[in-house]
LOZA-187378 format. One record per residue (C-alpha): y, z, x; residue number from 1. Coordinates in Angstrom, 1 decimal. Each point is the difference from the previous one (the first is absolute). Layout:
// LOZA-187378
{yy->Y | zz->Z | xx->X | i->NUM}
...
// end
This chain:
// LOZA-187378
{yy->-6.1 | zz->-3.7 | xx->20.8 | i->1}
{yy->-3.2 | zz->-1.8 | xx->-0.2 | i->2}
{yy->-1.0 | zz->-3.0 | xx->-1.8 | i->3}
{yy->-1.1 | zz->1.7 | xx->-3.1 | i->4}
{yy->3.0 | zz->1.6 | xx->-0.7 | i->5}
{yy->2.3 | zz->-2.8 | xx->0.4 | i->6}
{yy->-2.4 | zz->-2.0 | xx->-2.7 | i->7}
{yy->0.6 | zz->3.0 | xx->-2.3 | i->8}
{yy->3.5 | zz->0.0 | xx->0.2 | i->9}
{yy->0.6 | zz->-3.7 | xx->-0.1 | i->10}
{yy->-2.4 | zz->0.2 | xx->-3.4 | i->11}
{yy->2.1 | zz->2.9 | xx->-1.3 | i->12}
{yy->3.5 | zz->-1.7 | xx->0.5 | i->13}
{yy->-1.6 | zz->-3.4 | xx->-1.5 | i->14}
{yy->-0.8 | zz->2.2 | xx->-2.9 | i->15}
{yy->3.5 | zz->1.4 | xx->-0.6 | i->16}
{yy->1.4 | zz->-3.2 | xx->0.6 | i->17}
{yy->-2.5 | zz->-1.4 | xx->-2.5 | i->18}
{yy->1.3 | zz->3.3 | xx->-2.2 | i->19}
{yy->3.5 | zz->-1.0 | xx->0.5 | i->20}
{yy->-0.6 | zz->-3.7 | xx->-1.0 | i->21}
{yy->-1.6 | zz->0.8 | xx->-3.1 | i->22}
{yy->3.0 | zz->2.0 | xx->-0.9 | i->23}
{yy->2.5 | zz->-2.5 | xx->0.7 | i->24}
{yy->-2.2 | zz->-2.7 | xx->-2.1 | i->25}
{yy->-0.8 | zz->2.2 | xx->-3.0 | i->26}
{yy->3.2 | zz->1.5 | xx->-0.1 | i->27}
{yy->2.7 | zz->-1.4 | xx->2.0 | i->28}
{yy->0.6 | zz->3.1 | xx->2.1 | i->29}
{yy->0.5 | zz->-0.9 | xx->3.6 | i->30}
{yy->-0.6 | zz->2.6 | xx->3.2 | i->31}
{yy->3.8 | zz->0.7 | xx->0.8 | i->32}
{yy->0.0 | zz->-0.2 | xx->4.1 | i->33}
{yy->3.2 | zz->-0.4 | xx->1.5 | i->34}
{yy->-0.7 | zz->0.7 | xx->3.8 | i->35}
{yy->2.6 | zz->-0.6 | xx->2.6 | i->36}
{yy->-2.2 | zz->-0.2 | xx->2.8 | i->37}
{yy->-3.0 | zz->-2.9 | xx->0.8 | i->38}
{yy->-1.9 | zz->1.8 | xx->-2.1 | i->39}
{yy->1.1 | zz->-1.9 | xx->-3.1 | i->40}
{yy->-1.7 | zz->-3.2 | xx->0.7 | i->41}
{yy->-3.6 | zz->1.8 | xx->0.7 | i->42}
{yy->0.3 | zz->1.9 | xx->-3.6 | i->43}
{yy->1.2 | zz->-3.6 | xx->-1.3 | i->44}
{yy->-2.9 | zz->-1.6 | xx->1.7 | i->45}
{yy->-2.8 | zz->2.8 | xx->-1.2 | i->46}
{yy->1.4 | zz->-0.2 | xx->-3.8 | i->47}
{yy->-0.6 | zz->-3.9 | xx->0.3 | i->48}
{yy->-3.7 | zz->0.7 | xx->1.0 | i->49}
{yy->-0.5 | zz->2.4 | xx->-2.9 | i->50}
{yy->1.6 | zz->-3.0 | xx->-2.4 | i->51}
{yy->-2.6 | zz->-2.4 | xx->1.3 | i->52}
{yy->-2.9 | zz->2.4 | xx->0.3 | i->53}
{yy->1.1 | zz->0.8 | xx->-3.7 | i->54}
{yy->-0.4 | zz->-3.7 | xx->-1.2 | i->55}
{yy->-3.0 | zz->-0.3 | xx->1.8 | i->56}
{yy->-1.3 | zz->2.7 | xx->-1.3 | i->57}
{yy->1.1 | zz->-1.0 | xx->-4.0 | i->58}
{yy->-1.4 | zz->-3.6 | xx->0.9 | i->59}
{yy->-3.3 | zz->1.7 | xx->0.8 | i->60}
{yy->0.0 | zz->2.0 | xx->-3.4 | i->61}
{yy->0.9 | zz->-2.5 | xx->-2.4 | i->62}
{yy->-2.8 | zz->-2.6 | xx->1.3 | i->63}
{yy->-2.5 | zz->2.8 | xx->0.6 | i->64}
{yy->-2.3 | zz->1.0 | xx->-2.7 | i->65}
{yy->0.0 | zz->3.6 | xx->0.6 | i->66}
{yy->3.4 | zz->-0.2 | xx->-1.2 | i->67}
{yy->1.5 | zz->-0.2 | xx->-3.5 | i->68}
{yy->3.0 | zz->0.7 | xx->-2.3 | i->69}
{yy->0.2 | zz->3.2 | xx->-1.4 | i->70}
{yy->-0.9 | zz->0.9 | xx->-3.9 | i->71}
{yy->1.3 | zz->2.7 | xx->-2.3 | i->72}
{yy->-3.6 | zz->0.5 | xx->-0.8 | i->73}
{yy->-0.3 | zz->1.3 | xx->4.1 | i->74}
{yy->2.3 | zz->2.7 | xx->-1.0 | i->75}
{yy->-0.1 | zz->1.4 | xx->3.4 | i->76}
{yy->3.8 | zz->-0.5 | xx->0.9 | i->77}
{yy->1.7 | zz->0.1 | xx->-3.3 | i->78}
{yy->1.0 | zz->3.5 | xx->-0.5 | i->79}
{yy->1.1 | zz->0.3 | xx->3.6 | i->80}
{yy->2.3 | zz->-3.2 | xx->-0.3 | i->81}
{yy->1.2 | zz->1.2 | xx->-3.5 | i->82}
{yy->1.1 | zz->2.8 | xx->2.0 | i->83}
{yy->1.6 | zz->-1.8 | xx->3.1 | i->84}
{yy->2.2 | zz->-2.1 | xx->-2.5 | i->85}
{yy->0.9 | zz->3.5 | xx->-1.4 | i->86}
{yy->1.0 | zz->1.1 | xx->3.1 | i->87}
{yy->1.6 | zz->-3.4 | xx->1.2 | i->88}
{yy->2.4 | zz->0.6 | xx->-3.2 | i->89}
{yy->0.6 | zz->4.0 | xx->0.3 | i->90}
{yy->1.2 | zz->-1.1 | xx->4.0 | i->91}
{yy->2.6 | zz->-2.6 | xx->-1.7 | i->92}
{yy->1.3 | zz->1.8 | xx->-2.3 | i->93}
{yy->0.5 | zz->2.7 | xx->2.1 | i->94}
{yy->1.8 | zz->-2.2 | xx->2.5 | i->95}
{yy->2.0 | zz->-1.8 | xx->-2.8 | i->96}
{yy->1.2 | zz->4.0 | xx->-1.3 | i->97}
{yy->1.2 | zz->0.3 | xx->3.9 | i->98}
{yy->2.1 | zz->-3.2 | xx->-0.1 | i->99}
{yy->1.8 | zz->0.7 | xx->-2.7 | i->100}
// end
């Protein structure tokens, strides 16, 4: 494995960890890992790295002139956000029916 492959692999892992950090911060859902081997500490470190990278990126975006809050007039995610909300409601109601 050459240095290019290692850097690429590290970058990919960082992006996955940042995605999981964003998921945790926006929804409260966390990656459930209950590994019995010593890998658990590495997974925990990687998730911590993702949290740190995500917070640095958010701080950059908040202070940057290239990012702003989304406006209703943007309209590019309004439809998809509504569809995601509807999917969330339908899956919750399906889970509630199974529990009853």
